[in-house]
ChimeraX commands (.cxc) that place a marker at each C-alpha (Angstrom):
marker #1 position 118.97,16.88,117.68 radius 0.5
marker #1 position 117.27,17.92,114.71 radius 0.5
marker #1 position 118.17,20.28,112.22 radius 0.5
marker #1 position 121.00,20.21,109.82 radius 0.5
marker #1 position 120.96,23.88,110.36 radius 0.5
marker #1 position 123.53,22.36,111.86 radius 0.5
marker #1 position 121.74,23.01,114.97 radius 0.5
marker #1 position 124.23,20.54,116.26 radius 0.5
marker #1 position 126.34,23.48,117.01 radius 0.5
marker #1 position 124.01,24.40,119.81 radius 0.5
marker #1 position 123.35,20.92,120.90 radius 0.5
marker #1 position 125.27,19.20,123.47 radius 0.5
marker #1 position 126.71,17.31,120.75 radius 0.5
marker #1 position 124.41,17.13,117.90 radius 0.5
marker #1 position 122.58,13.93,117.61 radius 0.5
marker #1 position 123.48,10.26,117.15 radius 0.5
marker #1 position 127.17,9.37,117.03 radius 0.5
marker #1 position 128.69,6.38,115.45 radius 0.5
marker #1 position 132.18,4.97,114.89 radius 0.5
marker #1 position 135.15,7.20,114.33 radius 0.5
marker #1 position 138.91,6.62,113.89 radius 0.5
marker #1 position 139.34,6.67,117.65 radius 0.5
marker #1 position 137.00,3.72,118.01 radius 0.5
marker #1 position 138.57,1.75,115.21 radius 0.5
marker #1 position 141.97,2.10,116.81 radius 0.5
marker #1 position 140.74,1.09,120.24 radius 0.5
marker #1 position 141.17,-2.42,121.60 radius 0.5
marker #1 position 138.15,-4.72,121.04 radius 0.5
marker #1 position 135.54,-4.34,123.76 radius 0.5
marker #1 position 133.72,-7.23,125.36 radius 0.5
marker #1 position 129.93,-7.44,125.29 radius 0.5
marker #1 position 129.87,-6.72,129.00 radius 0.5
marker #1 position 131.96,-3.59,128.52 radius 0.5
marker #1 position 129.64,-2.29,125.78 radius 0.5
marker #1 position 126.64,-2.65,128.11 radius 0.5
marker #1 position 128.35,-1.17,131.15 radius 0.5
marker #1 position 128.26,2.37,132.40 radius 0.5
marker #1 position 131.57,4.17,132.86 radius 0.5
marker #1 position 132.98,4.61,136.37 radius 0.5
marker #1 position 131.22,7.29,138.37 radius 0.5
marker #1 position 134.15,9.69,138.14 radius 0.5
marker #1 position 134.31,9.40,134.34 radius 0.5
marker #1 position 130.53,9.72,134.01 radius 0.5
marker #1 position 130.56,12.90,136.06 radius 0.5
marker #1 position 133.47,14.30,134.03 radius 0.5
marker #1 position 131.70,13.60,130.71 radius 0.5
marker #1 position 128.43,15.16,131.83 radius 0.5
marker #1 position 130.34,18.20,133.07 radius 0.5
marker #1 position 132.15,18.42,129.73 radius 0.5
marker #1 position 128.82,18.20,127.87 radius 0.5
marker #1 position 127.40,21.06,129.90 radius 0.5
marker #1 position 130.55,23.12,129.43 radius 0.5
marker #1 position 130.47,22.54,125.67 radius 0.5
marker #1 position 126.84,23.66,125.37 radius 0.5
marker #1 position 127.60,26.72,127.46 radius 0.5
marker #1 position 130.63,27.63,125.32 radius 0.5
marker #1 position 128.58,27.32,122.12 radius 0.5
marker #1 position 125.77,29.42,123.54 radius 0.5
marker #1 position 128.28,32.16,124.38 radius 0.5
marker #1 position 130.01,31.91,121.01 radius 0.5
marker #1 position 133.30,31.03,122.73 radius 0.5
marker #1 position 135.16,29.47,119.79 radius 0.5
marker #1 position 138.39,28.78,121.66 radius 0.5
marker #1 position 136.67,26.94,124.51 radius 0.5
marker #1 position 134.47,24.96,122.11 radius 0.5
marker #1 position 137.43,23.84,120.00 radius 0.5
marker #1 position 139.25,22.54,123.07 radius 0.5
marker #1 position 136.34,20.15,123.64 radius 0.5
marker #1 position 136.96,18.32,120.32 radius 0.5
marker #1 position 139.57,15.91,119.06 radius 0.5
marker #1 position 141.59,17.13,116.07 radius 0.5
marker #1 position 139.61,15.01,113.57 radius 0.5
marker #1 position 136.16,15.37,115.17 radius 0.5
marker #1 position 133.17,15.55,112.84 radius 0.5
marker #1 position 129.38,15.74,112.76 radius 0.5
marker #1 position 126.98,13.90,110.47 radius 0.5
marker #1 position 123.52,15.45,110.47 radius 0.5
marker #1 position 120.21,13.67,109.94 radius 0.5
marker #1 position 120.47,14.15,106.18 radius 0.5
marker #1 position 123.92,12.60,105.88 radius 0.5
marker #1 position 125.84,15.86,105.52 radius 0.5
marker #1 position 129.34,15.51,106.97 radius 0.5
marker #1 position 130.73,18.60,108.67 radius 0.5
marker #1 position 133.97,19.13,110.50 radius 0.5
marker #1 position 133.71,20.08,114.15 radius 0.5
marker #1 position 135.84,23.14,113.37 radius 0.5
marker #1 position 133.24,24.42,110.86 radius 0.5
marker #1 position 130.43,24.05,113.38 radius 0.5
marker #1 position 132.36,25.72,116.16 radius 0.5
marker #1 position 133.39,28.63,113.93 radius 0.5
marker #1 position 129.76,29.11,112.85 radius 0.5
marker #1 position 128.62,29.18,116.48 radius 0.5
marker #1 position 131.13,31.93,117.15 radius 0.5
marker #1 position 129.61,34.30,114.62 radius 0.5
marker #1 position 127.76,37.44,115.79 radius 0.5
marker #1 position 124.87,36.88,118.16 radius 0.5
marker #1 position 122.59,38.45,115.55 radius 0.5
marker #1 position 122.63,35.16,113.70 radius 0.5
marker #1 position 119.86,32.65,114.30 radius 0.5
marker #1 position 120.30,30.90,117.64 radius 0.5
marker #1 position 117.73,28.17,118.32 radius 0.5
marker #1 position 116.66,27.13,121.79 radius 0.5
marker #1 position 118.13,23.72,122.51 radius 0.5
marker #1 position 116.66,21.37,125.12 radius 0.5
marker #1 position 118.71,18.27,125.81 radius 0.5
marker #1 position 116.89,15.49,127.63 radius 0.5
marker #1 position 118.26,12.75,129.83 radius 0.5
marker #1 position 121.20,10.94,128.27 radius 0.5
marker #1 position 122.68,7.46,128.68 radius 0.5
marker #1 position 126.39,6.68,128.87 radius 0.5
marker #1 position 127.93,3.37,127.81 radius 0.5
marker #1 position 131.58,2.36,128.00 radius 0.5
marker #1 position 133.02,0.95,124.79 radius 0.5
marker #1 position 136.55,0.81,126.21 radius 0.5
marker #1 position 138.02,2.49,129.31 radius 0.5
marker #1 position 138.88,5.51,127.14 radius 0.5
marker #1 position 135.84,5.60,124.80 radius 0.5
marker #1 position 132.27,6.30,125.94 radius 0.5
marker #1 position 129.11,6.53,123.87 radius 0.5
marker #1 position 126.44,9.03,124.92 radius 0.5
marker #1 position 122.89,8.64,123.58 radius 0.5
marker #1 position 120.04,11.04,124.20 radius 0.5
marker #1 position 117.11,13.07,122.92 radius 0.5
marker #1 position 117.14,16.74,122.00 radius 0.5
marker #1 position 114.45,19.25,121.08 radius 0.5
marker #1 position 115.22,22.37,119.06 radius 0.5
marker #1 position 112.88,25.37,118.93 radius 0.5
marker #1 position 113.61,27.82,116.13 radius 0.5
marker #1 position 113.13,31.56,116.65 radius 0.5
marker #1 position 109.57,32.59,115.91 radius 0.5
marker #1 position 108.17,29.06,116.28 radius 0.5
marker #1 position 106.71,27.07,119.16 radius 0.5
marker #1 position 106.83,23.46,117.99 radius 0.5
marker #1 position 110.14,21.75,118.80 radius 0.5
marker #1 position 111.99,19.76,116.17 radius 0.5
marker #1 position 112.60,16.45,117.90 radius 0.5
marker #1 position 115.64,14.28,117.41 radius 0.5
marker #1 position 118.14,11.80,118.79 radius 0.5
marker #1 position 121.86,12.29,119.09 radius 0.5
marker #1 position 124.82,10.08,119.86 radius 0.5
marker #1 position 128.17,11.50,120.86 radius 0.5
marker #1 position 131.50,9.71,121.09 radius 0.5
marker #1 position 133.69,10.81,123.96 radius 0.5
marker #1 position 137.40,9.91,123.93 radius 0.5
marker #1 position 139.77,10.34,126.83 radius 0.5
marker #1 position 142.93,12.17,125.76 radius 0.5
marker #1 position 145.54,13.50,128.13 radius 0.5
marker #1 position 143.26,12.88,131.07 radius 0.5
marker #1 position 140.42,14.93,129.53 radius 0.5
marker #1 position 137.23,13.76,127.83 radius 0.5
marker #1 position 136.82,15.17,124.31 radius 0.5
marker #1 position 134.22,14.81,121.58 radius 0.5
marker #1 position 135.34,12.66,118.64 radius 0.5
marker #1 position 132.06,12.49,116.72 radius 0.5
marker #1 position 128.38,13.33,116.72 radius 0.5
marker #1 position 125.59,11.74,114.68 radius 0.5
marker #1 position 122.05,13.08,114.38 radius 0.5
marker #1 position 118.73,11.46,113.50 radius 0.5
marker #1 position 115.04,12.35,113.57 radius 0.5
marker #1 position 112.74,11.19,116.33 radius 0.5
marker #1 position 109.75,9.54,114.63 radius 0.5
marker #1 position 106.46,11.40,114.93 radius 0.5
marker #1 position 103.40,10.18,113.06 radius 0.5
marker #1 position 101.01,12.73,111.55 radius 0.5
marker #1 position 97.54,12.10,110.14 radius 0.5
marker #1 position 97.67,10.62,106.67 radius 0.5
marker #1 position 95.26,13.35,105.53 radius 0.5
marker #1 position 97.46,16.14,106.90 radius 0.5
marker #1 position 98.41,17.14,103.36 radius 0.5
marker #1 position 94.92,18.64,103.01 radius 0.5
marker #1 position 96.03,21.31,105.50 radius 0.5
marker #1 position 98.25,22.71,102.72 radius 0.5
marker #1 position 95.29,23.24,100.38 radius 0.5
marker #1 position 95.70,27.00,100.88 radius 0.5
marker #1 position 98.85,26.88,98.74 radius 0.5
marker #1 position 96.89,26.15,95.56 radius 0.5
marker #1 position 96.96,29.18,93.28 radius 0.5
marker #1 position 99.27,31.68,91.60 radius 0.5
marker #1 position 101.76,33.61,93.73 radius 0.5
marker #1 position 104.42,36.29,93.39 radius 0.5
marker #1 position 107.20,37.09,95.87 radius 0.5
marker #1 position 107.48,40.55,97.42 radius 0.5
marker #1 position 110.59,41.64,99.32 radius 0.5
marker #1 position 110.20,42.60,102.98 radius 0.5
marker #1 position 113.52,44.34,103.54 radius 0.5
marker #1 position 116.02,46.78,102.10 radius 0.5
marker #1 position 117.63,44.03,100.05 radius 0.5
marker #1 position 114.80,44.13,97.50 radius 0.5
marker #1 position 117.11,45.20,94.67 radius 0.5
marker #1 position 119.29,42.16,95.25 radius 0.5
marker #1 position 116.43,39.67,95.52 radius 0.5
marker #1 position 115.55,37.49,92.53 radius 0.5
marker #1 position 112.11,37.76,90.95 radius 0.5
marker #1 position 110.05,34.69,91.86 radius 0.5
marker #1 position 106.69,33.51,90.56 radius 0.5
marker #1 position 104.97,30.36,91.86 radius 0.5
marker #1 position 102.09,28.23,90.63 radius 0.5
marker #1 position 100.65,25.47,92.86 radius 0.5
marker #1 position 98.14,22.79,91.90 radius 0.5
marker #1 position 97.14,19.23,92.81 radius 0.5
marker #1 position 98.33,16.39,90.62 radius 0.5
marker #1 position 95.76,14.29,88.71 radius 0.5
marker #1 position 95.36,11.81,91.56 radius 0.5
marker #1 position 95.13,14.48,94.27 radius 0.5
marker #1 position 98.06,12.75,96.00 radius 0.5
marker #1 position 100.71,15.44,95.55 radius 0.5
marker #1 position 100.81,19.22,95.56 radius 0.5
marker #1 position 102.91,20.37,92.61 radius 0.5
marker #1 position 104.76,23.68,92.97 radius 0.5
marker #1 position 106.32,25.27,89.88 radius 0.5
marker #1 position 108.61,28.19,90.66 radius 0.5
marker #1 position 110.41,30.44,88.19 radius 0.5
marker #1 position 113.31,32.39,89.68 radius 0.5
marker #1 position 114.97,35.18,87.68 radius 0.5
marker #1 position 118.11,36.91,88.88 radius 0.5
marker #1 position 117.71,40.56,89.94 radius 0.5
marker #1 position 118.16,43.38,87.45 radius 0.5
marker #1 position 121.46,44.27,89.12 radius 0.5
marker #1 position 122.97,40.91,88.17 radius 0.5
marker #1 position 125.78,41.03,85.60 radius 0.5
marker #1 position 124.35,38.06,83.71 radius 0.5
marker #1 position 120.58,37.48,84.01 radius 0.5
marker #1 position 119.74,33.87,84.78 radius 0.5
marker #1 position 116.36,32.13,84.96 radius 0.5
marker #1 position 115.94,28.89,86.92 radius 0.5
marker #1 position 112.80,26.76,86.97 radius 0.5
marker #1 position 112.09,24.57,89.99 radius 0.5
marker #1 position 109.44,21.87,90.32 radius 0.5
marker #1 position 108.56,20.50,93.73 radius 0.5
marker #1 position 106.16,17.73,94.70 radius 0.5
marker #1 position 104.79,17.65,98.24 radius 0.5
marker #1 position 103.13,14.46,99.41 radius 0.5
marker #1 position 102.48,11.99,102.20 radius 0.5
marker #1 position 105.34,9.54,102.71 radius 0.5
marker #1 position 103.93,6.39,104.35 radius 0.5
marker #1 position 107.41,5.04,105.07 radius 0.5
marker #1 position 108.12,7.75,107.62 radius 0.5
marker #1 position 104.56,8.84,108.45 radius 0.5
marker #1 position 105.27,12.44,107.48 radius 0.5
marker #1 position 104.73,14.98,104.73 radius 0.5
marker #1 position 107.81,15.24,102.53 radius 0.5
marker #1 position 108.80,17.12,99.40 radius 0.5
marker #1 position 111.15,16.46,96.50 radius 0.5
marker #1 position 112.50,19.31,94.35 radius 0.5
marker #1 position 114.40,19.52,91.06 radius 0.5
marker #1 position 115.79,22.64,89.35 radius 0.5
marker #1 position 116.94,23.29,85.81 radius 0.5
marker #1 position 120.42,24.25,87.04 radius 0.5
marker #1 position 120.98,20.73,88.38 radius 0.5
marker #1 position 120.08,21.50,91.99 radius 0.5
marker #1 position 117.89,18.98,93.80 radius 0.5
marker #1 position 116.56,18.67,97.32 radius 0.5
marker #1 position 114.18,16.97,99.72 radius 0.5
marker #1 position 112.54,18.08,102.93 radius 0.5
marker #1 position 110.27,17.00,105.76 radius 0.5
marker #1 position 107.32,19.26,106.62 radius 0.5
marker #1 position 106.08,20.03,110.14 radius 0.5
marker #1 position 103.10,22.08,111.25 radius 0.5
marker #1 position 103.47,24.75,113.93 radius 0.5
marker #1 position 100.12,26.42,114.54 radius 0.5
marker #1 position 99.35,28.38,111.37 radius 0.5
marker #1 position 102.91,27.99,110.11 radius 0.5
marker #1 position 104.65,25.16,108.29 radius 0.5
marker #1 position 108.33,24.30,108.59 radius 0.5
marker #1 position 110.08,22.48,105.76 radius 0.5
marker #1 position 113.45,21.18,106.90 radius 0.5
marker #1 position 115.65,19.55,104.33 radius 0.5
marker #1 position 118.86,19.33,102.43 radius 0.5
marker #1 position 119.80,20.80,99.06 radius 0.5
marker #1 position 122.48,19.44,96.76 radius 0.5
marker #1 position 123.82,22.01,94.33 radius 0.5
marker #1 position 125.03,21.13,90.85 radius 0.5
marker #1 position 128.67,21.18,92.04 radius 0.5
marker #1 position 127.92,18.65,94.78 radius 0.5
marker #1 position 127.84,21.18,97.62 radius 0.5
marker #1 position 125.26,20.30,100.28 radius 0.5
marker #1 position 123.39,22.69,102.53 radius 0.5
marker #1 position 120.72,22.15,105.16 radius 0.5
marker #1 position 117.90,24.70,105.11 radius 0.5
marker #1 position 114.68,25.33,107.00 radius 0.5
marker #1 position 111.88,27.21,105.26 radius 0.5
marker #1 position 109.10,28.64,107.42 radius 0.5
marker #1 position 105.76,29.48,105.77 radius 0.5
marker #1 position 103.33,31.56,107.85 radius 0.5
marker #1 position 99.97,31.85,106.08 radius 0.5
marker #1 position 97.64,34.68,107.12 radius 0.5
marker #1 position 94.54,32.62,106.28 radius 0.5
marker #1 position 93.87,34.66,103.16 radius 0.5
marker #1 position 96.23,35.74,100.37 radius 0.5
marker #1 position 99.59,36.36,101.98 radius 0.5
marker #1 position 102.26,34.02,103.29 radius 0.5
marker #1 position 105.43,35.20,105.04 radius 0.5
marker #1 position 108.38,33.08,103.98 radius 0.5
marker #1 position 111.52,32.88,106.08 radius 0.5
marker #1 position 114.66,30.93,105.26 radius 0.5
marker #1 position 117.23,29.71,107.77 radius 0.5
marker #1 position 120.46,28.23,106.42 radius 0.5
marker #1 position 123.59,26.86,107.99 radius 0.5
marker #1 position 125.90,29.81,108.56 radius 0.5
marker #1 position 128.48,28.22,106.27 radius 0.5
marker #1 position 126.14,27.21,103.44 radius 0.5
marker #1 position 127.12,28.49,100.01 radius 0.5
marker #1 position 123.73,28.79,98.30 radius 0.5
marker #1 position 122.73,32.39,98.99 radius 0.5
marker #1 position 120.16,32.79,96.20 radius 0.5
marker #1 position 117.16,32.46,98.50 radius 0.5
marker #1 position 115.91,35.51,100.45 radius 0.5
marker #1 position 115.99,35.28,104.24 radius 0.5
marker #1 position 112.54,36.87,104.53 radius 0.5
marker #1 position 109.90,37.82,101.97 radius 0.5
marker #1 position 106.15,37.50,101.43 radius 0.5
marker #1 position 104.29,35.39,98.89 radius 0.5
marker #1 position 101.23,37.30,97.66 radius 0.5
marker #1 position 98.45,35.45,95.87 radius 0.5
marker #1 position 97.58,36.81,92.43 radius 0.5
marker #1 position 93.90,37.57,91.74 radius 0.5
marker #1 position 92.16,34.93,89.69 radius 0.5
marker #1 position 91.68,35.75,86.05 radius 0.5
marker #1 position 88.66,38.04,85.60 radius 0.5
marker #1 position 88.53,38.88,89.33 radius 0.5
marker #1 position 89.37,42.43,90.39 radius 0.5
marker link #1:1,2 radius 0.2
marker link #1:2,3 radius 0.2
marker link #1:3,4 radius 0.2
marker link #1:4,5 radius 0.2
marker link #1:5,6 radius 0.2
marker link #1:6,7 radius 0.2
marker link #1:7,8 radius 0.2
marker link #1:8,9 radius 0.2
marker link #1:9,10 radius 0.2
marker link #1:10,11 radius 0.2
marker link #1:11,12 radius 0.2
marker link #1:12,13 radius 0.2
marker link #1:13,14 radius 0.2
marker link #1:14,15 radius 0.2
marker link #1:15,16 radius 0.2
marker link #1:16,17 radius 0.2
marker link #1:17,18 radius 0.2
marker link #1:18,19 radius 0.2
marker link #1:19,20 radius 0.2
marker link #1:20,21 radius 0.2
marker link #1:21,22 radius 0.2
marker link #1:22,23 radius 0.2
marker link #1:23,24 radius 0.2
marker link #1:24,25 radius 0.2
marker link #1:25,26 radius 0.2
marker link #1:26,27 radius 0.2
marker link #1:27,28 radius 0.2
marker link #1:28,29 radius 0.2
marker link #1:29,30 radius 0.2
marker link #1:30,31 radius 0.2
marker link #1:31,32 radius 0.2
marker link #1:32,33 radius 0.2
marker link #1:33,34 radius 0.2
marker link #1:34,35 radius 0.2
marker link #1:35,36 radius 0.2
marker link #1:36,37 radius 0.2
marker link #1:37,38 radius 0.2
marker link #1:38,39 radius 0.2
marker link #1:39,40 radius 0.2
marker link #1:40,41 radius 0.2
marker link #1:41,42 radius 0.2
marker link #1:42,43 radius 0.2
marker link #1:43,44 radius 0.2
marker link #1:44,45 radius 0.2
marker link #1:45,46 radius 0.2
marker link #1:46,47 radius 0.2
marker link #1:47,48 radius 0.2
marker link #1:48,49 radius 0.2
marker link #1:49,50 radius 0.2
marker link #1:50,51 radius 0.2
marker link #1:51,52 radius 0.2
marker link #1:52,53 radius 0.2
marker link #1:53,54 radius 0.2
marker link #1:54,55 radius 0.2
marker link #1:55,56 radius 0.2
marker link #1:56,57 radius 0.2
marker link #1:57,58 radius 0.2
marker link #1:58,59 radius 0.2
marker link #1:59,60 radius 0.2
marker link #1:60,61 radius 0.2
marker link #1:61,62 radius 0.2
marker link #1:62,63 radius 0.2
marker link #1:63,64 radius 0.2
marker link #1:64,65 radius 0.2
marker link #1:65,66 radius 0.2
marker link #1:66,67 radius 0.2
marker link #1:67,68 radius 0.2
marker link #1:68,69 radius 0.2
marker link #1:69,70 radius 0.2
marker link #1:70,71 radius 0.2
marker link #1:71,72 radius 0.2
marker link #1:72,73 radius 0.2
marker link #1:73,74 radius 0.2
marker link #1:74,75 radius 0.2
marker link #1:75,76 radius 0.2
marker link #1:76,77 radius 0.2
marker link #1:77,78 radius 0.2
marker link #1:78,79 radius 0.2
marker link #1:79,80 radius 0.2
marker link #1:80,81 radius 0.2
marker link #1:81,82 radius 0.2
marker link #1:82,83 radius 0.2
marker link #1:83,84 radius 0.2
marker link #1:84,85 radius 0.2
marker link #1:85,86 radius 0.2
marker link #1:86,87 radius 0.2
marker link #1:87,88 radius 0.2
marker link #1:88,89 radius 0.2
marker link #1:89,90 radius 0.2
marker link #1:90,91 radius 0.2
marker link #1:91,92 radius 0.2
marker link #1:92,93 radius 0.2
marker link #1:93,94 radius 0.2
marker link #1:94,95 radius 0.2
marker link #1:95,96 radius 0.2
marker link #1:96,97 radius 0.2
marker link #1:97,98 radius 0.2
marker link #1:98,99 radius 0.2
marker link #1:99,100 radius 0.2
marker link #1:100,101 radius 0.2
marker link #1:101,102 radius 0.2
marker link #1:102,103 radius 0.2
marker link #1:103,104 radius 0.2
marker link #1:104,105 radius 0.2
marker link #1:105,106 radius 0.2
marker link #1:106,107 radius 0.2
marker link #1:107,108 radius 0.2
marker link #1:108,109 radius 0.2
marker link #1:109,110 radius 0.2
marker link #1:110,111 radius 0.2
marker link #1:111,112 radius 0.2
marker link #1:112,113 radius 0.2
marker link #1:113,114 radius 0.2
marker link #1:114,115 radius 0.2
marker link #1:115,116 radius 0.2
marker link #1:116,117 radius 0.2
marker link #1:117,118 radius 0.2
marker link #1:118,119 radius 0.2
marker link #1:119,120 radius 0.2
marker link #1:120,121 radius 0.2
marker link #1:121,122 radius 0.2
marker link #1:122,123 radius 0.2
marker link #1:123,124 radius 0.2
marker link #1:124,125 radius 0.2
marker link #1:125,126 radius 0.2
marker link #1:126,127 radius 0.2
marker link #1:127,128 radius 0.2
marker link #1:128,129 radius 0.2
marker link #1:129,130 radius 0.2
marker link #1:130,131 radius 0.2
marker link #1:131,132 radius 0.2
marker link #1:132,133 radius 0.2
marker link #1:133,134 radius 0.2
marker link #1:134,135 radius 0.2
marker link #1:135,136 radius 0.2
marker link #1:136,137 radius 0.2
marker link #1:137,138 radius 0.2
marker link #1:138,139 radius 0.2
marker link #1:139,140 radius 0.2
marker link #1:140,141 radius 0.2
marker link #1:141,142 radius 0.2
marker link #1:142,143 radius 0.2
marker link #1:143,144 radius 0.2
marker link #1:144,145 radius 0.2
marker link #1:145,146 radius 0.2
marker link #1:146,147 radius 0.2
marker link #1:147,148 radius 0.2
marker link #1:148,149 radius 0.2
marker link #1:149,150 radius 0.2
marker link #1:150,151 radius 0.2
marker link #1:151,152 radius 0.2
marker link #1:152,153 radius 0.2
marker link #1:153,154 radius 0.2
marker link #1:154,155 radius 0.2
marker link #1:155,156 radius 0.2
marker link #1:156,157 radius 0.2
marker link #1:157,158 radius 0.2
marker link #1:158,159 radius 0.2
marker link #1:159,160 radius 0.2
marker link #1:160,161 radius 0.2
marker link #1:161,162 radius 0.2
marker link #1:162,163 radius 0.2
marker link #1:163,164 radius 0.2
marker link #1:164,165 radius 0.2
marker link #1:165,166 radius 0.2
marker link #1:166,167 radius 0.2
marker link #1:167,168 radius 0.2
marker link #1:168,169 radius 0.2
marker link #1:169,170 radius 0.2
marker link #1:170,171 radius 0.2
marker link #1:171,172 radius 0.2
marker link #1:172,173 radius 0.2
marker link #1:173,174 radius 0.2
marker link #1:174,175 radius 0.2
marker link #1:175,176 radius 0.2
marker link #1:176,177 radius 0.2
marker link #1:177,178 radius 0.2
marker link #1:178,179 radius 0.2
marker link #1:179,180 radius 0.2
marker link #1:180,181 radius 0.2
marker link #1:181,182 radius 0.2
marker link #1:182,183 radius 0.2
marker link #1:183,184 radius 0.2
marker link #1:184,185 radius 0.2
marker link #1:185,186 radius 0.2
marker link #1:186,187 radius 0.2
marker link #1:187,188 radius 0.2
marker link #1:188,189 radius 0.2
marker link #1:189,190 radius 0.2
marker link #1:190,191 radius 0.2
marker link #1:191,192 radius 0.2
marker link #1:192,193 radius 0.2
marker link #1:193,194 radius 0.2
marker link #1:194,195 radius 0.2
marker link #1:195,196 radius 0.2
marker link #1:196,197 radius 0.2
marker link #1:197,198 radius 0.2
marker link #1:198,199 radius 0.2
marker link #1:199,200 radius 0.2
marker link #1:200,201 radius 0.2
marker link #1:201,202 radius 0.2
marker link #1:202,203 radius 0.2
marker link #1:203,204 radius 0.2
marker link #1:204,205 radius 0.2
marker link #1:205,206 radius 0.2
marker link #1:206,207 radius 0.2
marker link #1:207,208 radius 0.2
marker link #1:208,209 radius 0.2
marker link #1:209,210 radius 0.2
marker link #1:210,211 radius 0.2
marker link #1:211,212 radius 0.2
marker link #1:212,213 radius 0.2
marker link #1:213,214 radius 0.2
marker link #1:214,215 radius 0.2
marker link #1:215,216 radius 0.2
marker link #1:216,217 radius 0.2
marker link #1:217,218 radius 0.2
marker link #1:218,219 radius 0.2
marker link #1:219,220 radius 0.2
marker link #1:220,221 radius 0.2
marker link #1:221,222 radius 0.2
marker link #1:222,223 radius 0.2
marker link #1:223,224 radius 0.2
marker link #1:224,225 radius 0.2
marker link #1:225,226 radius 0.2
marker link #1:226,227 radius 0.2
marker link #1:227,228 radius 0.2
marker link #1:228,229 radius 0.2
marker link #1:229,230 radius 0.2
marker link #1:230,231 radius 0.2
marker link #1:231,232 radius 0.2
marker link #1:232,233 radius 0.2
marker link #1:233,234 radius 0.2
marker link #1:234,235 radius 0.2
marker link #1:235,236 radius 0.2
marker link #1:236,237 radius 0.2
marker link #1:237,238 radius 0.2
marker link #1:238,239 radius 0.2
marker link #1:239,240 radius 0.2
marker link #1:240,241 radius 0.2
marker link #1:241,242 radius 0.2
marker link #1:242,243 radius 0.2
marker link #1:243,244 radius 0.2
marker link #1:244,245 radius 0.2
marker link #1:245,246 radius 0.2
marker link #1:246,247 radius 0.2
marker link #1:247,248 radius 0.2
marker link #1:248,249 radius 0.2
marker link #1:249,250 radius 0.2
marker link #1:250,251 radius 0.2
marker link #1:251,252 radius 0.2
marker link #1:252,253 radius 0.2
marker link #1:253,254 radius 0.2
marker link #1:254,255 radius 0.2
marker link #1:255,256 radius 0.2
marker link #1:256,257 radius 0.2
marker link #1:257,258 radius 0.2
marker link #1:258,259 radius 0.2
marker link #1:259,260 radius 0.2
marker link #1:260,261 radius 0.2
marker link #1:261,262 radius 0.2
marker link #1:262,263 radius 0.2
marker link #1:263,264 radius 0.2
marker link #1:264,265 radius 0.2
marker link #1:265,266 radius 0.2
marker link #1:266,267 radius 0.2
marker link #1:267,268 radius 0.2
marker link #1:268,269 radius 0.2
marker link #1:269,270 radius 0.2
marker link #1:270,271 radius 0.2
marker link #1:271,272 radius 0.2
marker link #1:272,273 radius 0.2
marker link #1:273,274 radius 0.2
marker link #1:274,275 radius 0.2
marker link #1:275,276 radius 0.2
marker link #1:276,277 radius 0.2
marker link #1:277,278 radius 0.2
marker link #1:278,279 radius 0.2
marker link #1:279,280 radius 0.2
marker link #1:280,281 radius 0.2
marker link #1:281,282 radius 0.2
marker link #1:282,283 radius 0.2
marker link #1:283,284 radius 0.2
marker link #1:284,285 radius 0.2
marker link #1:285,286 radius 0.2
marker link #1:286,287 radius 0.2
marker link #1:287,288 radius 0.2
marker link #1:288,289 radius 0.2
marker link #1:289,290 radius 0.2
marker link #1:290,291 radius 0.2
marker link #1:291,292 radius 0.2
marker link #1:292,293 radius 0.2
marker link #1:293,294 radius 0.2
marker link #1:294,295 radius 0.2
marker link #1:295,296 radius 0.2
marker link #1:296,297 radius 0.2
marker link #1:297,298 radius 0.2
marker link #1:298,299 radius 0.2
marker link #1:299,300 radius 0.2
marker link #1:300,301 radius 0.2
marker link #1:301,302 radius 0.2
marker link #1:302,303 radius 0.2
marker link #1:303,304 radius 0.2
marker link #1:304,305 radius 0.2
marker link #1:305,306 radius 0.2
marker link #1:306,307 radius 0.2
marker link #1:307,308 radius 0.2
marker link #1:308,309 radius 0.2
marker link #1:309,310 radius 0.2
marker link #1:310,311 radius 0.2
marker link #1:311,312 radius 0.2
marker link #1:312,313 radius 0.2
marker link #1:313,314 radius 0.2
marker link #1:314,315 radius 0.2
marker link #1:315,316 radius 0.2
marker link #1:316,317 radius 0.2
marker link #1:317,318 radius 0.2
marker link #1:318,319 radius 0.2
marker link #1:319,320 radius 0.2
marker link #1:320,321 radius 0.2
view
């Protein structure tokens, strides 16, 4: 599955599982058992449970979703963030007005580890509202048989490799310039003032974004935070990635994906207190001097300084009216 959003919540079971206490406690499995499929009856029960879990999440049925998990179940997203199953289920139960991505789970494979532990591997595509390009990922889910029922004990997520052109960074040339952020909604008074300057580095290998964010006038104690971000081609993963550092100790990294005229930057942010949050930023450039910026965060993320929707407007060049 893809998204730390924790889009896992909507996924069958997020993305790639690994070991959990239930596995450690289980009796050692033989090589033959690890390669074998579970009995037909168990396989059918697990697939039915997977479908029921996805349906419960889609409906926001917290009680039904919780019953599908073991007491210590957890999810580790593709960025290494560890989340309890309870947190994900509670988030999925929030009002339907919250962001709900379209989740497409592909064919999955079941493997018996022991008679009471089964590993499920599969692919999942996630399409965010307002976008068309799916975020592609893998997931693994650990199913444990308890009291005659199959329950989720763990989910692990990872990205599905997709190679872009190594000159794809040139498609972000439009960012170069001076920008100011304009609020799009009634929350303008509560939105921080943000100014952005973007330029190429000396070697034309990275786009450098310098952002100054000042707390709104309504804030009790005005605070100014400077953020520097470098966006460049990462040959290790064959993708565009970015690395950000802020003067308040916050840091982050993200992977960038193109969706028509829009760009999605999906990544993780680590706040100064160690809190982690997965966020997706969507930049929709109009081809001229405006760029709509949308932010999608995990429902339980604590960093609420970023606006959910606003527009970057390019400043006129000096001497140009």
